[in-house]
C-alpha positions as CSV (number, residue, x, y, z in Angstrom):
1,M,24.1,-2.7,-0.3
2,A,22.0,-5.6,-1.3
3,D,21.1,-5.5,-5.0
4,S,17.8,-7.1,-4.8
5,I,14.9,-7.5,-2.2
6,I,12.0,-9.9,-1.7
7,T,8.8,-8.0,-2.1
8,G,5.5,-8.7,-0.2
9,R,4.0,-9.5,-3.7
10,G,6.0,-12.8,-3.8
11,S,8.8,-11.8,-6.3
12,I,12.3,-10.6,-6.2
13,V,13.0,-7.2,-7.7
14,R,16.5,-5.9,-8.4
15,I,17.1,-2.4,-7.2
16,D,20.8,-2.1,-7.7
17,E,20.3,0.4,-10.6
18,I,18.5,2.7,-8.2
19,L,20.3,2.0,-5.0
20,N,23.8,2.6,-6.5
21,H,22.8,5.8,-8.3
22,N,24.2,9.1,-7.2
23,N,20.7,10.7,-7.4
24,T,19.1,8.6,-4.7
25,D,18.7,9.1,-1.1
26,E,18.1,6.3,1.4
27,K,16.3,7.3,4.6
28,K,14.8,5.9,7.7
29,F,11.4,6.9,9.0
30,E,9.5,6.6,12.3
31,K,5.9,5.4,12.3
32,K,3.7,8.4,11.3
33,D,6.5,10.3,9.6
34,I,5.6,11.8,6.4
35,I,7.8,10.4,3.8
36,I,6.6,12.6,0.9
37,R,4.1,15.4,0.5
38,L,2.4,15.0,-2.9
39,N,1.6,17.9,-5.3
40,Y,1.3,18.5,-9.0
41,S,4.8,19.9,-9.2
42,N,6.6,17.1,-7.4
43,D,8.1,14.2,-9.2
44,R,9.6,12.5,-6.0
45,C,9.4,8.7,-6.0
46,G,10.6,6.1,-3.7
47,I,10.9,2.2,-3.2
48,I,10.1,0.7,0.3
49,R,13.1,-1.3,1.5
50,K,11.6,-2.3,4.9
51,G,8.3,-1.6,6.7
52,T,5.0,-0.4,5.4
53,A,3.7,3.1,4.3
54,F,0.4,4.4,3.1
55,L,-0.8,6.8,0.5
56,L,-3.3,9.0,2.4
57,S,-5.9,11.4,1.1
58,I,-7.2,14.0,3.6
59,S,-10.2,15.9,2.7
60,D,-11.1,19.5,3.7
61,N,-13.1,18.2,6.7
62,G,-10.3,16.0,7.9
63,E,-11.7,12.6,6.6
64,K,-8.8,10.2,5.9
65,S,-8.8,7.6,3.1
66,I,-6.0,5.1,2.5
67,I,-5.8,4.9,-1.3
68,D,-2.8,2.4,-1.2
69,Y,-0.4,0.7,0.9
70,Y,3.4,-0.2,0.1
71,Q,5.6,-2.9,1.4
72,S,9.2,-4.1,0.7
73,G,9.9,-3.6,-3.0
74,D,7.0,-1.5,-3.9
75,L,7.1,1.8,-5.8
76,F,5.3,4.9,-4.7
77,G,5.5,8.6,-5.7
78,A,3.8,11.9,-6.9
79,P,3.8,11.0,-10.6
80,F,1.4,8.2,-10.0
81,V,-1.2,10.2,-8.1
82,S,-3.8,12.7,-9.3
83,T,-3.6,15.6,-6.8
84,S,-6.4,17.7,-8.4
85,G,-9.1,19.1,-6.1
86,T,-8.6,20.3,-2.5
87,N,-7.6,16.9,-1.0
88,L,-4.1,16.7,0.5
89,Y,-2.0,13.6,-0.3
90,Y,0.8,12.1,1.6
91,I,3.0,9.1,1.7
92,L,3.1,8.3,5.5
93,A,5.1,5.6,7.3
94,S,2.7,3.3,9.0
95,T,5.6,1.4,10.7
96,E,9.2,2.1,11.1
97,C,10.2,2.4,7.5
98,D,13.4,2.4,5.2
99,A,12.9,4.0,1.7
100,V,15.0,4.9,-1.2
101,L,13.9,8.3,-2.6
102,F,14.6,9.6,-6.1
103,N,13.3,12.0,-8.7
104,Y,11.2,10.3,-11.5
105,A,13.0,12.2,-14.2
106,D,16.3,10.6,-13.3
107,F,14.9,7.0,-13.9
108,R,12.2,7.7,-16.6
109,D,13.8,5.2,-19.0
110,S,14.7,2.5,-16.3
111,P,13.3,-1.1,-17.1
112,L,13.0,-1.6,-13.4
113,L,10.9,1.6,-12.9
114,R,8.6,0.4,-15.7
115,E,8.3,-3.0,-14.1
116,L,7.5,-1.6,-10.8
117,T,5.0,1.0,-12.2
118,L,3.2,-1.9,-13.9
119,K,2.8,-3.5,-10.6
120,L,1.6,-0.4,-9.0
121,I,-1.0,0.0,-11.6
122,R,-2.3,-3.5,-11.3
123,R,-2.5,-3.0,-7.5
124,L,-4.5,0.1,-7.9
125,H,-6.8,-1.6,-10.3
126,I,-7.5,-4.4,-7.7
127,H,-8.2,-1.6,-5.1
128,I,-10.7,-0.1,-7.5
129,D,-12.4,-3.5,-7.8
130,I,-12.5,-3.9,-4.2
131,L,-14.1,-0.4,-3.6
132,S,-16.6,-1.1,-6.4
133,Q,-18.2,-3.8,-4.5
134,R,-21.7,-2.9,-3.2
135,T,-21.5,-4.5,0.3
136,I,-18.8,-4.4,3.1
137,R,-18.9,-8.3,2.9
138,R,-17.9,-8.3,-0.7
139,K,-15.4,-5.6,-0.2
140,L,-13.9,-7.7,2.8
141,M,-13.8,-11.0,0.9
142,L,-12.3,-9.7,-2.3
143,C,-9.6,-7.9,-0.2
144,L,-8.9,-10.9,1.9
145,E,-8.8,-13.3,-1.1
146,Y,-6.3,-10.9,-2.7
147,M,-4.2,-10.9,0.4
148,A,-4.3,-14.5,0.5
149,K,-3.1,-14.9,-3.1
150,I,-0.1,-12.6,-2.6
151,N,0.8,-14.4,0.5
152,N,0.3,-17.8,-1.2
153,S,-1.7,-19.0,1.8
154,D,-5.2,-19.0,3.1
155,S,-3.7,-18.1,6.5
156,F,-1.9,-14.7,6.7
157,S,-1.5,-11.6,8.7
158,L,-3.0,-8.4,7.5
159,P,-0.3,-5.9,6.6
160,V,-2.3,-3.0,8.2
161,S,-4.4,-2.6,11.4
162,L,-8.0,-3.2,11.4
163,S,-8.7,0.6,11.7
164,D,-6.6,1.1,8.6
165,L,-8.3,-1.7,6.7
166,A,-11.6,0.0,7.3
167,D,-10.1,3.2,5.8
168,Y,-8.6,1.2,2.8
169,L,-12.1,-0.2,2.2
170,A,-13.8,3.1,2.6
171,A,-16.0,1.4,5.2
172,D,-17.2,2.4,8.6
173,R,-15.0,0.7,11.1
174,S,-17.9,-0.4,13.5
175,A,-19.8,-1.9,10.5
176,M,-16.7,-3.7,9.2
177,M,-16.1,-5.2,12.6
178,R,-19.7,-6.5,12.8
179,E,-19.3,-8.0,9.3
180,L,-16.2,-9.7,10.4
181,K,-17.8,-11.0,13.4
182,K,-20.6,-12.5,11.2
183,M,-18.2,-14.0,8.8
184,N,-16.4,-15.8,11.7
185,N,-19.9,-17.1,13.1
186,E,-20.7,-18.3,9.7
187,N,-17.4,-20.1,9.3
188,I,-16.3,-18.2,6.3
189,I,-13.1,-17.0,7.9
190,I,-11.4,-17.2,11.2
191,S,-10.0,-14.0,12.5
192,K,-7.9,-13.2,15.6
193,G,-6.7,-9.5,15.4
194,Q,-4.9,-9.1,12.3
195,N,-4.4,-13.0,11.8
196,I,-6.7,-14.3,9.2
197,T,-7.7,-17.6,7.9
198,I,-9.9,-18.0,4.8
199,L,-12.1,-21.4,5.3
């Protein structure tokens, strides 16, 4: 197995200490497969090797929220999610996905795990900042600027569908699409499906 992977965040993360450990389990998942069900007694974690996955929250009335998305090199898992309340939480494959799964307790003192945890925390803080914006336009612009930064380019492809982007922004999809159209007409961005250029 390879001992490092290039992450979607523009860095190389060594994962040999986890990949080569006896207590890990590398699995393949089809789109929409549940990778992990999260609850307070679960310390299951994983690192995405290939593909994209979501952290989903499902409310009592079936409303779906995308709390985070994960790409190659990203850490996910139950210890990093508050599962209090009545919502259900899942890590769901949004594309065909390869993931290395393990128990947090087995790698608690791992320098790699600490590094990936810090990246996860920073990413969640960015999402909180995006969600705290008062208009859909500000949410969109902050999110797109963040994605441009991690892609090192003003032209990039969204890592999620437009419907999933609306869930990630906690925005009504129709209202978000209208805002995208306005931003195109005002020459703020050029968007064609999931392909975006910030002008």
